[in-house]
N, C-alpha and C positions, 0 to 999 in steps of 0.2 A: 505493499499500500504506501502512496505517494504521501509525502509532507500535506499537500495541500487536501490531498482525499481524506488523512484523518483531522485534520481543521477543520473540514466541512462538514463530517460526521459527528466530530466533537461538539461544533458547534450547534447541530441540529440538536443535540441530545441534551443541551443545558443554555438553550436561550437565553435565559433569564437572571443569570448570576448576578444582575444587578439588584434585581429584586430582591433575594437575600441578605445583600449588603446595605439596602435600605433597611432589610427587616432587623439586621442585625444591629446595627445604627440604630434606631427607634428604641429597640431593646434594653439595650446596654445604659441609654439617656433614660428612659423609664425606670430600670435598678437603680439608680443612682440619683434619679428624683422620684421616688416614691409616691410622695404628696402630690403629684401633678396627675391632673386626668390628661388622656390619653389626647384628647383637643388640644389642650393645653400645649404637649409636648410637638405635636404636630406645628403648631404655629409657632411656638419657641426653637424648633430645629428648620424653620424657615422654609418646611414645605408649601405651607399655605403660607401666605404674607401680602402685605397692603402695597397695593401699585403706588400711591404716593403716601409715605410714611409721616410724612411731617404736617401737612394741613388738613385737617379734619374739615375744614370749609370748601374745600375743593372738590367737585365731582367725581375723580380720581381717586378719592379714597373709600376705595374699598378693595375687597381682596381680589387677590389676581385669579385667573382663571387660567388653572395649571394641566389644561386636559392635553394642551398640545406640547407640553413639555417633555422631554427626553428624560429615561430614566437616569440617565447620565447627568443632563444638568441637574436634576434632584441630587443627585448624590454630592454636586457640585458645590451648592447651597448648604445642604447639610452639614457636609465637611468645613466648608469657609463658617460655618457657624459654630460649630466645637470646636475650631483654633480661636476664633475670636472669644468665646468662653474661656480658654485655657489662659490668653492671654490676660482678661480681666482679673483670671485668679492671681496671675504674678503680679501683678500693679496693688493689691492688697498689701 
């Protein structure tokens, strides 16, 4: 079997490793923040977030539509937020 054939078959059998990574990150976060509800965790990890985060008076101060986001974009937001949390801990 050629490497490309193997890679193709591997990708078919494991198409959603990003799903598992997202679930693992959420699970770890909730384990460390057991006092938070699931909805809070989703928001705190930036899976859902406001389009305009600064001015509630503006029309675009609403939750962004994430239906078009790729799993990788969601992973980027989660990881970025977790990094920001860590930086904030170090500043204390």
